[in-house]
Residue frames as a rotation matrix with the C-alpha (Angstrom) as fourth column:
MET 1
-0.510 -0.604 0.613 24.48
-0.717 0.692 0.086 6.36
-0.476 -0.395 -0.786 -5.28
THR 2
-0.025 0.452 -0.892 23.77
-0.870 0.430 0.242 3.41
0.493 0.782 0.382 -7.46
ARG 3
0.308 0.217 0.926 22.44
-0.769 0.630 0.108 0.23
-0.560 -0.746 0.361 -5.95
THR 4
-0.791 -0.592 -0.152 23.91
-0.584 0.660 0.473 -3.09
-0.180 0.463 -0.868 -6.91
ALA 5
-0.272 0.699 -0.661 21.78
-0.501 0.484 0.717 -5.89
0.821 0.527 0.219 -8.39
ALA 6
-0.501 0.042 -0.864 21.96
0.585 0.752 -0.303 -7.73
0.637 -0.658 -0.401 -5.06
GLN 7
-0.927 0.180 -0.328 20.77
0.141 -0.644 -0.752 -4.65
-0.347 -0.743 0.572 -3.20
MET 8
-0.558 0.753 -0.349 17.89
-0.810 -0.404 0.424 -4.29
0.178 0.520 0.836 -5.67
ARG 9
-0.271 0.458 -0.847 16.86
-0.035 0.875 0.484 -7.93
0.962 0.161 -0.221 -5.27
ALA 10
-0.739 -0.024 -0.673 16.97
0.643 0.271 -0.716 -7.61
0.200 -0.962 -0.184 -1.47
ALA 11
-0.880 0.427 -0.208 14.83
-0.319 -0.857 -0.405 -4.46
-0.351 -0.290 0.890 -1.57
LYS 12
-0.387 0.723 -0.572 12.35
-0.727 0.143 0.672 -6.15
0.568 0.676 0.470 -3.88
ARG 13
-0.383 0.196 -0.903 12.14
0.372 0.927 0.044 -9.16
0.846 -0.319 -0.428 -1.58
LYS 14
-0.914 0.044 -0.403 11.69
0.364 -0.344 -0.865 -6.92
-0.177 -0.938 0.298 1.46
GLY 15
-0.707 0.654 -0.267 8.81
-0.695 -0.713 0.095 -5.21
-0.128 0.253 0.959 -0.35
ALA 16
-0.290 0.539 -0.791 7.27
-0.460 0.646 0.609 -8.43
0.840 0.540 0.061 -1.46
ASP 17
-0.641 0.032 -0.766 7.40
0.596 0.650 -0.472 -9.85
0.483 -0.760 -0.435 2.09
ALA 18
-0.895 0.361 -0.263 5.65
-0.054 -0.673 -0.738 -6.74
-0.443 -0.646 0.622 3.48
GLU 19
-0.483 0.743 -0.463 2.97
-0.825 -0.210 0.525 -6.96
0.293 0.636 0.714 0.76
GLN 20
-0.305 0.332 -0.893 2.32
0.017 0.939 0.343 -10.60
0.952 0.090 -0.292 1.61
ALA 21
-0.869 -0.013 -0.495 2.16
0.491 0.109 -0.864 -9.82
0.065 -0.994 -0.088 5.32
VAL 22
-0.752 0.621 -0.222 -0.52
-0.530 -0.770 -0.355 -7.22
-0.392 -0.150 0.908 4.63
VAL 23
-0.308 0.632 -0.712 -2.45
-0.644 0.412 0.644 -9.69
0.700 0.657 0.280 2.44
ASP 24
-0.580 0.039 -0.813 -2.34
0.409 0.878 -0.249 -12.29
0.704 -0.477 -0.526 5.21
TRP 25
-0.943 0.160 -0.293 -3.47
0.194 -0.449 -0.872 -9.70
-0.271 -0.879 0.393 7.76
PHE 26
-0.566 0.762 -0.313 -6.40
-0.824 -0.533 0.192 -8.58
-0.020 0.367 0.930 5.64
ARG 27
-0.307 0.391 -0.868 -7.45
-0.349 0.802 0.484 -12.19
0.886 0.451 -0.110 4.97
THR 28
-0.582 0.051 -0.812 -7.52
0.662 0.610 -0.436 -13.01
0.473 -0.790 -0.389 8.70
HIS 29
-0.795 0.280 -0.538 -9.50
0.194 -0.723 -0.663 -9.78
-0.574 -0.631 0.521 9.35
GLY 30
0.058 0.997 0.045 -12.46
0.310 0.025 -0.950 -10.36
-0.949 0.069 -0.308 7.02
ARG 31
0.394 0.000 -0.919 -11.04
-0.762 -0.558 -0.327 -9.42
-0.513 0.830 -0.220 3.65
PRO 32
0.292 -0.334 0.896 -10.52
0.092 0.942 0.322 -12.85
-0.952 -0.011 0.306 1.94
HIS 33
0.781 0.144 0.608 -10.25
0.588 0.157 -0.793 -11.48
-0.209 0.977 0.038 -1.55
VAL 34
0.765 -0.573 -0.294 -7.21
-0.564 -0.816 0.123 -9.26
-0.310 0.072 -0.948 -1.02
GLU 35
0.650 -0.599 0.469 -4.23
0.657 0.752 0.050 -10.35
-0.383 0.276 0.882 -3.11
ARG 36
-0.192 -0.809 -0.555 -0.96
0.094 -0.578 0.811 -9.00
-0.977 0.104 0.187 -4.48
ARG 37
0.838 0.428 -0.337 -1.23
-0.244 -0.258 -0.935 -7.41
-0.487 0.866 -0.112 -7.93
ARG 38
0.348 -0.702 0.621 1.00
0.900 0.436 -0.011 -8.34
-0.263 0.563 0.784 -10.82
LEU 39
-0.405 -0.561 -0.722 3.32
0.260 -0.828 0.497 -5.62
-0.877 0.014 0.481 -12.00
THR 40
0.491 0.725 0.483 1.60
0.724 -0.032 -0.689 -3.51
-0.484 0.688 -0.541 -14.64
GLY 41
-0.243 -0.718 0.652 4.42
0.942 -0.334 -0.017 -1.20
0.230 0.611 0.758 -15.78
THR 42
-0.926 -0.206 0.316 3.70
0.185 -0.978 -0.098 2.52
0.330 -0.033 0.944 -16.19
ALA 43
-0.186 0.937 0.296 -0.01
-0.473 -0.349 0.809 2.18
0.861 0.011 0.508 -15.39
ASP 44
-0.867 -0.269 -0.420 0.51
0.216 0.557 -0.802 0.95
0.449 -0.786 -0.425 -11.84
LYS 45
0.090 0.956 0.279 -2.71
-0.255 -0.249 0.934 0.48
0.963 -0.155 0.221 -9.87
GLY 46
0.372 -0.011 0.928 -1.18
-0.925 -0.091 0.369 -0.22
0.080 -0.996 -0.044 -6.42
ASP 47
-0.642 -0.766 -0.024 0.31
-0.745 0.631 -0.217 -3.24
0.182 -0.122 -0.976 -4.77
LEU 48
-0.873 0.408 0.269 -2.80
0.183 0.783 -0.594 -5.01
-0.453 -0.470 -0.758 -3.53
ALA 49
-0.633 0.752 -0.184 -6.18
-0.469 -0.184 0.864 -5.71
0.615 0.633 0.470 -5.15
GLY 50
-0.642 0.421 -0.641 -9.44
0.496 0.865 0.071 -7.05
0.585 -0.272 -0.764 -3.63
ILE 51
-0.310 0.595 -0.742 -11.15
0.650 -0.437 -0.622 -4.14
-0.694 -0.675 -0.251 -2.01
PRO 52
0.055 0.366 0.929 -13.32
0.981 -0.192 0.017 -2.53
0.185 0.910 -0.370 -4.70
GLY 53
0.746 0.275 0.607 -12.69
0.344 -0.939 0.003 1.11
0.571 0.207 -0.794 -5.35
CYS 54
0.891 -0.438 0.119 -9.59
-0.328 -0.442 0.835 1.19
-0.313 -0.783 -0.538 -3.12
VAL 55
0.516 -0.832 -0.204 -5.88
-0.090 0.184 -0.979 1.31
0.852 0.523 0.020 -4.09
ILE 56
0.962 -0.257 0.087 -3.43
-0.059 0.114 0.992 -0.08
-0.265 -0.960 0.094 -1.55
GLU 57
0.452 -0.890 -0.052 0.28
-0.234 -0.062 -0.970 0.69
0.861 0.451 -0.237 -1.67
VAL 58
0.958 -0.179 -0.223 2.67
0.277 0.390 0.878 -1.01
-0.070 -0.903 0.423 0.76
LYS 59
0.489 -0.828 0.275 5.98
-0.381 -0.487 -0.786 0.40
0.785 0.280 -0.553 1.76
ASN 60
0.903 -0.371 -0.215 8.85
0.394 0.516 0.761 -1.22
-0.172 -0.772 0.612 3.71
GLU 61
0.389 -0.761 0.520 11.72
0.349 -0.400 -0.847 1.29
0.853 0.511 0.110 3.59
ALA 62
-0.258 -0.632 -0.731 14.30
0.950 -0.029 -0.310 2.49
0.175 -0.774 0.608 6.05
ARG 63
-0.935 -0.053 -0.352 13.35
0.128 -0.973 -0.193 6.15
-0.332 -0.226 0.916 5.43
ILE 64
-0.051 0.982 0.179 9.71
0.861 0.134 -0.491 7.19
-0.506 0.129 -0.853 5.25
ASP 65
-0.966 -0.246 -0.078 8.81
0.156 -0.799 0.580 9.63
-0.205 0.548 0.811 2.45
LEU 66
-0.224 0.972 -0.068 5.14
0.485 0.050 -0.873 10.62
-0.845 -0.229 -0.483 3.03
PRO 67
0.107 0.334 -0.937 5.01
-0.568 -0.752 -0.333 13.22
-0.816 0.568 0.109 0.17
GLY 68
-0.681 -0.400 -0.613 6.45
-0.732 0.361 0.578 10.75
-0.010 0.843 -0.538 -2.30
TYR 69
-0.897 0.383 0.221 4.11
0.325 0.910 -0.258 7.96
-0.300 -0.160 -0.941 -1.14
LEU 70
-0.067 0.946 -0.317 1.08
0.251 -0.292 -0.923 10.22
-0.966 -0.141 -0.218 -1.50
ARG 71
-0.124 -0.075 -0.989 2.09
-0.852 -0.503 0.145 11.38
-0.509 0.861 -0.001 -4.94
GLU 72
-0.928 -0.271 -0.255 2.50
-0.363 0.811 0.459 7.74
0.083 0.519 -0.851 -6.01
LEU 73
-0.645 0.754 0.123 -0.86
0.468 0.518 -0.716 6.83
-0.604 -0.404 -0.687 -4.42
ALA 74
0.068 0.687 -0.723 -2.63
-0.307 -0.675 -0.671 9.66
-0.949 0.267 0.165 -6.33
ALA 75
-0.420 -0.292 -0.859 -1.20
-0.900 0.014 0.436 8.42
-0.115 0.956 -0.268 -9.64
GLU 76
-0.997 0.042 -0.068 -2.21
0.038 0.997 0.064 4.82
0.071 0.061 -0.996 -8.88
GLN 77
-0.385 0.916 -0.111 -5.74
0.308 0.014 -0.951 5.90
-0.870 -0.401 -0.287 -7.88
ALA 78
0.060 0.350 -0.935 -6.07
-0.744 -0.609 -0.275 7.74
-0.665 0.712 0.224 -11.18
ASN 79
-0.725 -0.401 -0.559 -4.81
-0.675 0.575 0.463 4.64
0.136 0.713 -0.688 -13.08
ALA 80
-0.937 0.342 -0.066 -7.29
0.347 0.899 -0.268 2.45
-0.032 -0.274 -0.961 -11.23
LYS 81
-0.414 0.806 0.423 -10.12
-0.219 -0.539 0.813 4.96
0.884 0.244 0.400 -11.37
ALA 82
-0.345 0.219 -0.913 -10.44
0.803 0.573 -0.165 4.23
0.487 -0.790 -0.374 -7.61
ASP 83
0.608 0.699 0.377 -12.51
0.297 -0.640 0.709 6.26
0.737 -0.319 -0.596 -5.14
THR 84
0.815 -0.341 0.469 -9.92
-0.579 -0.442 0.685 6.06
-0.026 -0.830 -0.558 -2.37
GLY 85
0.444 -0.748 -0.494 -6.54
0.151 0.606 -0.781 4.71
0.883 0.272 0.382 -1.47
VAL 86
0.925 -0.235 0.300 -4.14
-0.344 -0.176 0.922 4.14
-0.163 -0.956 -0.244 1.40
VAL 87
0.112 -0.950 -0.292 -0.39
-0.445 0.215 -0.869 3.69
0.889 0.227 -0.398 1.86
ILE 88
0.993 0.115 0.022 0.44
-0.075 0.481 0.874 1.07
0.090 -0.869 0.486 4.45
VAL 89
0.259 -0.956 0.139 3.93
-0.589 -0.270 -0.762 1.69
0.766 0.115 -0.633 5.85
LYS 90
0.424 -0.191 -0.885 5.76
0.546 0.834 0.082 -1.01
0.722 -0.519 0.458 7.78
ARG 91
0.838 -0.194 0.510 6.64
-0.516 -0.587 0.624 0.15
0.178 -0.786 -0.592 11.32
ARG 92
0.001 -0.958 -0.286 10.33
-0.563 0.236 -0.792 -0.54
0.827 0.162 -0.539 11.95
GLY 93
-0.839 -0.469 0.274 10.88
-0.491 0.437 -0.754 -3.44
0.234 -0.767 -0.597 14.25
SER 94
-0.285 0.840 0.461 7.30
-0.614 0.209 -0.761 -4.66
-0.736 -0.500 0.456 14.03
THR 95
-0.998 0.029 -0.058 5.84
-0.024 0.668 0.744 -7.70
0.060 0.744 -0.666 12.30
ASP 96
-0.399 0.911 -0.108 2.30
0.689 0.220 -0.690 -6.93
-0.605 -0.350 -0.715 13.53
VAL 97
-0.665 0.122 0.737 0.59
0.644 -0.405 0.648 -5.43
0.378 0.906 0.191 10.49
GLY 98
0.358 0.924 -0.137 -2.17
0.816 -0.238 0.527 -4.09
0.454 -0.300 -0.839 12.68
GLY 99
0.508 -0.291 -0.811 0.34
0.560 -0.603 0.568 -1.76
-0.655 -0.742 -0.143 14.34
TRP 100
-0.506 -0.693 0.514 1.79
0.844 -0.274 0.461 -0.43
-0.179 0.667 0.723 11.00
TYR 101
-0.568 0.234 -0.789 0.90
-0.023 -0.963 -0.269 3.00
-0.823 -0.135 0.552 9.67
ALA 102
-0.023 0.622 0.783 -2.00
0.977 0.178 -0.113 3.76
-0.210 0.763 -0.612 7.34
VAL 103
-0.626 -0.348 -0.698 -1.36
0.205 -0.937 0.283 7.00
-0.752 0.034 0.658 5.46
LEU 104
-0.101 0.613 0.783 -3.90
0.987 -0.038 0.157 8.94
0.126 0.789 -0.601 3.48
THR 105
-0.785 -0.129 0.606 -4.73
0.166 -0.986 0.005 12.61
0.597 0.104 0.796 2.89
VAL 106
-0.834 0.533 -0.140 -7.15
-0.013 -0.272 -0.962 14.41
-0.551 -0.801 0.234 5.25
GLU 107
-0.361 0.699 -0.617 -9.49
-0.925 -0.352 0.143 14.85
-0.118 0.622 0.774 2.24
ALA 108
-0.403 0.161 -0.901 -9.56
-0.366 0.874 0.319 11.08
0.839 0.458 -0.294 1.71
TRP 109
-0.899 0.029 -0.437 -10.05
0.392 0.497 -0.774 10.40
0.195 -0.867 -0.458 5.40
GLN 110
-0.681 0.709 -0.185 -12.95
-0.465 -0.613 -0.639 12.89
-0.566 -0.349 0.747 5.56
ALA 111
-0.263 0.587 -0.765 -14.62
-0.891 0.156 0.426 11.20
0.369 0.794 0.483 2.61
LEU 112
-0.596 -0.017 -0.803 -14.35
0.154 0.979 -0.135 7.82
0.788 -0.204 -0.580 4.43
MET 113
-0.941 0.270 -0.204 -15.86
0.178 -0.119 -0.977 9.43
-0.289 -0.955 0.064 7.56
VAL 114
-0.459 0.801 -0.384 -18.83
-0.839 -0.533 -0.109 10.80
-0.292 0.272 0.917 5.53
GLU 115
-0.225 0.347 -0.910 -19.36
-0.580 0.703 0.412 7.40
0.783 0.621 0.043 3.92
ALA 116
-0.812 -0.121 -0.571 -19.11
0.318 0.729 -0.606 5.60
0.490 -0.674 -0.554 7.34
GLU 117
-0.863 0.501 -0.071 -21.86
-0.199 -0.466 -0.862 7.92
-0.465 -0.730 0.502 8.72
ARG 118
-0.421 0.716 -0.557 -24.26
-0.860 -0.121 0.495 6.86
0.287 0.688 0.666 6.04
């Protein structure tokens, strides 16, 4: 199914709104340097910047595709040469970013736990 230009603009706006909501949430929770990234073409480095060594991808979609999101995150981490990354997925019906989903691999989570114990 091919999406119309209007549908593509609406999806882009929905994504941008979710990204901005996450930026605002981080800024009010002690991360004042988080900001939306400019589009970088084929060498995408994630949607948000401002946490050194971390790629942040934000998703606001009707259907959740965890394998696809994690493949995209892995490519973006490689492009950014980042140590870790997370996909923040909007929870349907919720505007409270703190209640959205944070998705990462078990390996990445374990590495964060080891670092936190230091």
